N, C-alpha and C positions, 0 to 999 in steps of 0.2 A: 935257958927257951929249949923244949923238946926238940929234936933234930926229926926233921920231915923227911917222911918215907919216899924211897924212891921205886917209884913203877917203871914198868917196859917205857921207853921213850916214844913217844910219838909226833908225830909231825900236824896232826889233828887232834889236839886234846877237848876233853866234856867235860869240862866241871860241872854243868850243871846237872839237875836230879827233878825226873818228874814223876810224880803217882799220879794216876789217875784211876777211875773206875768206868768199865763196858758193858755193857750187854751182853749176855751171850752168843747174840748174833754177831755183834761187835769184834768178839773176841774169834767167832770160828770163820768171820770174813780173816781177819790178821795171821791164827794158824794155817790159812789155806792158801793166801800168799807167802809168807815162810816157808810152807812147804814146796810151792812149786818155785822159788829162785833158790831153797836151800839157804835162808837165813833164818837168825834167830830174831824172838821178840823184840830188841830193843832196836836193832839192823829194818825190821819191817818196818819200825813205826816210825824211825829217819827216812827212810823210804819214802812214806807219805806222808809228813810233814814236808819234803824237799817236793813232794808234785805237789804243794801247794803253790810254792814259788813260782810253777811255770801256768799258773793260770789268772 
């Protein structure tokens, strides 16, 4: 059996991957948010998903 690769230890693993298509406007909104919050796109998307929980 192949040996499983070891990554950096984490308290919040993220084993699920999403692949989405967005419009140019949506990407500009995401990039603007990421620039203001100084985060990368994946974190900006996670922040948006978490904001849906509050609604």
